[in-house]
C-alpha positions as CSV (number, residue, x, y, z in Angstrom):
1,M,0.0,0.0,0.0
2,V,2.8,2.4,0.8
3,R,4.6,1.7,-2.4
4,S,1.3,2.1,-4.4
5,S,0.6,5.4,-2.7
6,G,3.9,6.9,-3.9
7,T,4.4,8.5,-0.5
8,E,7.7,10.4,-0.3
9,A,9.6,12.5,2.2
10,G,7.7,15.7,3.1
11,D,4.3,14.4,1.9
12,L,1.3,14.8,4.2
13,V,-0.4,11.5,4.9
14,M,-3.4,10.6,7.0
15,E,-4.0,7.1,8.3
16,F,-7.4,6.3,9.7
17,G,-7.8,3.5,12.2
18,A,-4.0,3.3,12.9
19,G,-4.5,0.5,15.6
20,P,-1.1,-0.7,16.8
21,G,0.8,1.3,14.2
22,I,2.0,-1.3,11.7
23,L,1.1,0.8,8.7
24,T,2.0,3.9,10.5
25,S,5.6,2.7,10.9
26,A,5.9,1.9,7.2
27,L,4.6,5.3,6.3
28,A,6.9,7.1,8.7
29,A,9.9,5.2,7.2
30,T,9.3,7.1,3.9
31,G,10.0,10.5,5.6
32,A,6.4,11.6,5.2
33,R,4.5,13.6,7.8
34,V,2.0,11.2,9.1
35,I,-1.2,12.0,11.0
36,A,-2.3,8.7,12.7
37,V,-6.0,8.8,13.6
38,E,-7.3,6.3,16.2
39,R,-10.4,6.5,18.3
40,H,-9.7,3.7,20.8
41,T,-7.9,5.1,23.8
42,G,-5.9,1.9,24.4
43,F,-4.4,2.1,20.9
44,V,-3.9,5.8,21.2
45,A,-1.7,5.3,24.2
46,R,0.3,2.5,22.5
47,L,0.8,4.7,19.4
48,E,2.0,7.7,21.5
49,R,4.5,5.4,23.2
50,R,5.7,3.8,20.0
51,F,6.2,7.0,18.1
52,A,7.3,9.3,20.9
53,E,10.7,9.7,19.2
54,E,9.3,10.1,15.7
55,P,8.9,13.8,15.0
56,G,7.2,13.1,11.7
57,V,4.3,11.2,13.3
58,R,1.4,12.9,15.0
59,V,-1.1,10.7,16.9
60,V,-4.6,12.0,17.0
61,G,-7.2,10.5,19.3
62,A,-10.4,11.0,17.2
63,D,-13.0,9.5,15.0
64,A,-12.3,9.3,11.3
65,R,-15.9,10.5,10.7
66,T,-15.4,13.8,12.4
67,V,-11.7,14.5,12.6
68,M,-10.6,17.7,10.9
69,L,-9.1,17.2,7.5
70,P,-6.1,19.1,6.0
71,R,-6.6,22.1,3.9
72,R,-3.4,21.5,1.9
73,P,-2.8,18.6,-0.5
74,Y,-2.7,15.3,1.4
75,H,-2.9,11.5,0.8
76,V,-4.8,8.9,2.8
77,V,-3.3,5.4,3.3
78,A,-5.4,3.2,5.6
79,N,-7.1,-0.1,6.4
80,I,-10.4,1.4,7.3
81,P,-13.3,-0.1,9.2
82,Y,-15.7,-1.4,6.5
83,S,-18.7,0.0,8.3
84,I,-17.6,3.6,7.7
85,S,-16.4,3.2,4.1
86,T,-19.3,5.2,2.5
87,T,-19.2,7.9,5.2
88,L,-15.4,8.3,4.9
89,L,-15.4,8.5,1.1
90,R,-18.2,11.0,1.3
91,R,-16.0,13.2,3.6
92,L,-12.9,12.8,1.3
93,L,-14.5,13.1,-2.2
94,D,-17.7,15.0,-2.0
95,P,-16.6,18.6,-1.2
96,R,-15.8,20.8,-4.2
97,T,-12.9,22.2,-2.2
98,T,-11.4,18.9,-1.0
99,A,-7.6,18.9,-0.8
100,L,-7.3,15.1,-1.2
101,A,-4.6,14.2,-3.8
102,G,-5.1,10.4,-3.5
103,A,-5.9,7.5,-1.3
104,D,-5.0,3.8,-0.9
105,L,-7.6,2.0,1.1
106,I,-8.4,-1.5,2.2
107,V,-12.2,-1.9,1.8
108,E,-14.7,-4.6,1.5
109,W,-14.6,-6.2,-2.0
110,G,-18.3,-5.6,-2.9
111,F,-17.9,-1.9,-1.9
112,A,-14.8,-1.6,-4.1
113,K,-16.7,-3.1,-7.1
114,R,-19.6,-0.7,-6.6
115,V,-17.5,2.5,-6.5
116,T,-15.4,1.5,-9.5
117,A,-18.3,0.5,-11.7
118,D,-18.2,2.2,-15.1
119,V,-21.9,3.1,-14.6
120,P,-22.4,3.8,-10.9
121,R,-25.8,3.1,-9.4
122,D,-26.1,6.6,-7.7
123,L,-25.2,10.2,-8.4
124,E,-22.9,10.5,-5.4
125,T,-20.6,7.8,-6.7
126,A,-20.7,9.2,-10.2
127,W,-19.7,12.7,-8.8
128,W,-16.7,11.0,-7.1
129,Q,-15.7,9.5,-10.4
130,V,-15.8,12.9,-12.2
131,R,-12.9,14.2,-10.3
132,F,-11.1,11.1,-9.0
133,A,-10.0,8.0,-10.9
134,M,-10.9,4.9,-8.8
135,S,-9.5,1.4,-9.5
136,I,-8.9,-1.9,-7.7
137,A,-5.2,-2.8,-7.3
138,E,-5.9,-6.3,-6.0
139,R,-8.4,-8.6,-4.4
140,I,-7.4,-9.7,-0.8
141,P,-8.6,-13.0,0.6
142,P,-9.8,-13.2,4.2
143,E,-6.9,-15.3,5.3
144,S,-4.6,-12.3,4.8
145,F,-6.1,-10.8,8.0
146,R,-6.1,-11.7,11.7
147,P,-8.8,-12.2,12.7
148,A,-10.1,-13.1,9.2
149,P,-13.2,-11.2,8.0
150,A,-16.2,-13.0,6.5
151,V,-15.7,-11.4,3.1
152,D,-12.9,-10.7,0.6
153,S,-11.3,-7.3,0.7
154,A,-9.8,-5.0,-1.9
155,H,-7.0,-2.5,-2.2
156,L,-8.9,0.5,-3.6
157,V,-6.7,3.2,-5.3
158,I,-8.1,6.7,-5.7
159,R,-6.3,9.5,-7.6
160,R,-7.3,13.0,-8.3
161,R,-7.8,13.6,-12.0
162,A,-5.5,16.3,-13.2
163,D,-7.2,16.4,-16.6
164,V,-10.6,17.6,-15.2
165,S,-10.9,21.4,-14.6
166,N,-13.4,22.8,-12.1
167,A,-15.5,24.1,-15.0
168,A,-15.6,20.6,-16.6
169,A,-16.4,19.0,-13.3
170,H,-19.3,21.4,-12.8
171,Q,-20.6,20.8,-16.3
172,A,-20.4,17.1,-15.9
173,R,-22.3,17.3,-12.6
174,L,-25.2,19.2,-14.2
175,M,-25.6,16.5,-16.9
176,L,-25.3,13.7,-14.4
177,Q,-28.0,15.2,-12.2
178,A,-30.3,15.1,-15.2
179,R,-29.2,11.6,-16.1
180,Y,-29.9,10.3,-12.6
181,R,-33.3,12.1,-12.4
182,S,-34.4,10.6,-15.7
183,P,-32.2,7.5,-16.5
184,R,-34.4,6.3,-19.3
185,R,-34.2,9.5,-21.3
186,P,-32.1,9.4,-24.4
187,A,-28.6,10.8,-24.0
188,K,-29.2,13.3,-26.8
189,E,-32.0,14.8,-24.7
190,I,-29.8,15.3,-21.7
191,L,-27.1,16.9,-23.8
192,A,-29.7,19.0,-25.7
193,G,-30.3,20.9,-22.4
194,H,-26.9,22.5,-22.9
195,V,-26.4,22.9,-26.7
196,T,-28.6,22.7,-29.8
197,K,-30.0,19.3,-30.8
198,K,-27.8,19.3,-33.8
199,R,-24.6,19.9,-31.8
200,A,-25.8,17.4,-29.2
201,H,-26.1,14.7,-31.9
202,R,-22.7,15.6,-33.3
203,L,-21.0,15.5,-30.0
204,L,-22.5,12.2,-29.1
205,T,-21.5,10.5,-32.3
206,S,-18.0,12.0,-32.2
207,T,-17.5,10.2,-28.8
208,G,-18.9,6.9,-30.1
209,I,-22.3,7.2,-28.4
210,D,-25.4,6.4,-30.3
211,P,-27.7,9.5,-29.6
212,P,-30.8,7.4,-28.8
213,T,-28.9,5.5,-26.1
214,E,-30.5,5.7,-22.7
215,A,-28.6,8.1,-20.4
216,A,-28.4,5.3,-17.8
217,A,-26.1,3.3,-20.2
218,V,-23.5,6.0,-20.6
219,P,-20.4,5.6,-18.4
220,T,-19.3,8.4,-16.1
221,A,-16.1,8.8,-18.1
222,M,-18.1,9.6,-21.2
223,W,-20.1,12.3,-19.4
224,V,-16.8,13.9,-18.4
225,R,-15.6,13.7,-22.0
226,L,-18.8,15.3,-23.2
227,A,-18.5,18.0,-20.5
228,R,-15.0,18.9,-21.9
229,E,-16.3,19.0,-25.4
230,L,-19.3,21.2,-24.4
231,L,-16.9,23.7,-22.8
232,R,-14.8,23.7,-25.9
233,V,-17.8,24.2,-28.2
234,N,-19.3,27.0,-26.1
235,A,-16.0,28.8,-25.9
236,R,-16.0,29.4,-29.7
């Protein structure tokens, strides 16, 4: 996970659910500034003793669902409690002003499959995908953990998309809102709310989408591409 994250000296990294500090130690070894968040008082005391001589590690006794997040670019590397997966990603990815640069998380396999689907089942996940690329690095069997969970896990990789401007993200969100309100509407009708029908037809065909295709069948990545094209056309 540490290698995947690309963590380097001087980077700011948050770890949620630090526990006894195994991952914390690996992160500290890179020279990064590590904020180890743990809510259980027993583990907090152990972490404070273990990293008392590590100036690059700050132990914070708090809940991942409420702890203050950095305002400057940061990464998250963590084996998070599966029960807070949605809540935590919502905190990290929802805000337009989020400073998150990327994350490497251990999550439940089914959850990882849902958030990386080309066509997400909800607007919230689609919005996350507009600004962040999400992929599964590997599937992790239960026997990799002690105690072993009842389900398979996944190493979920999240990276901010440098190729999506704020304007393009906003445009994509507008179209996705319409798509999730009326999933059975043809894609050309969703797009026609932003340009002429003729241009909508041309834009869709240029991206390989048949204009009558139901909006629900168009992947998030295509809506982002269409948003970029709309901005380019409207700027002429």
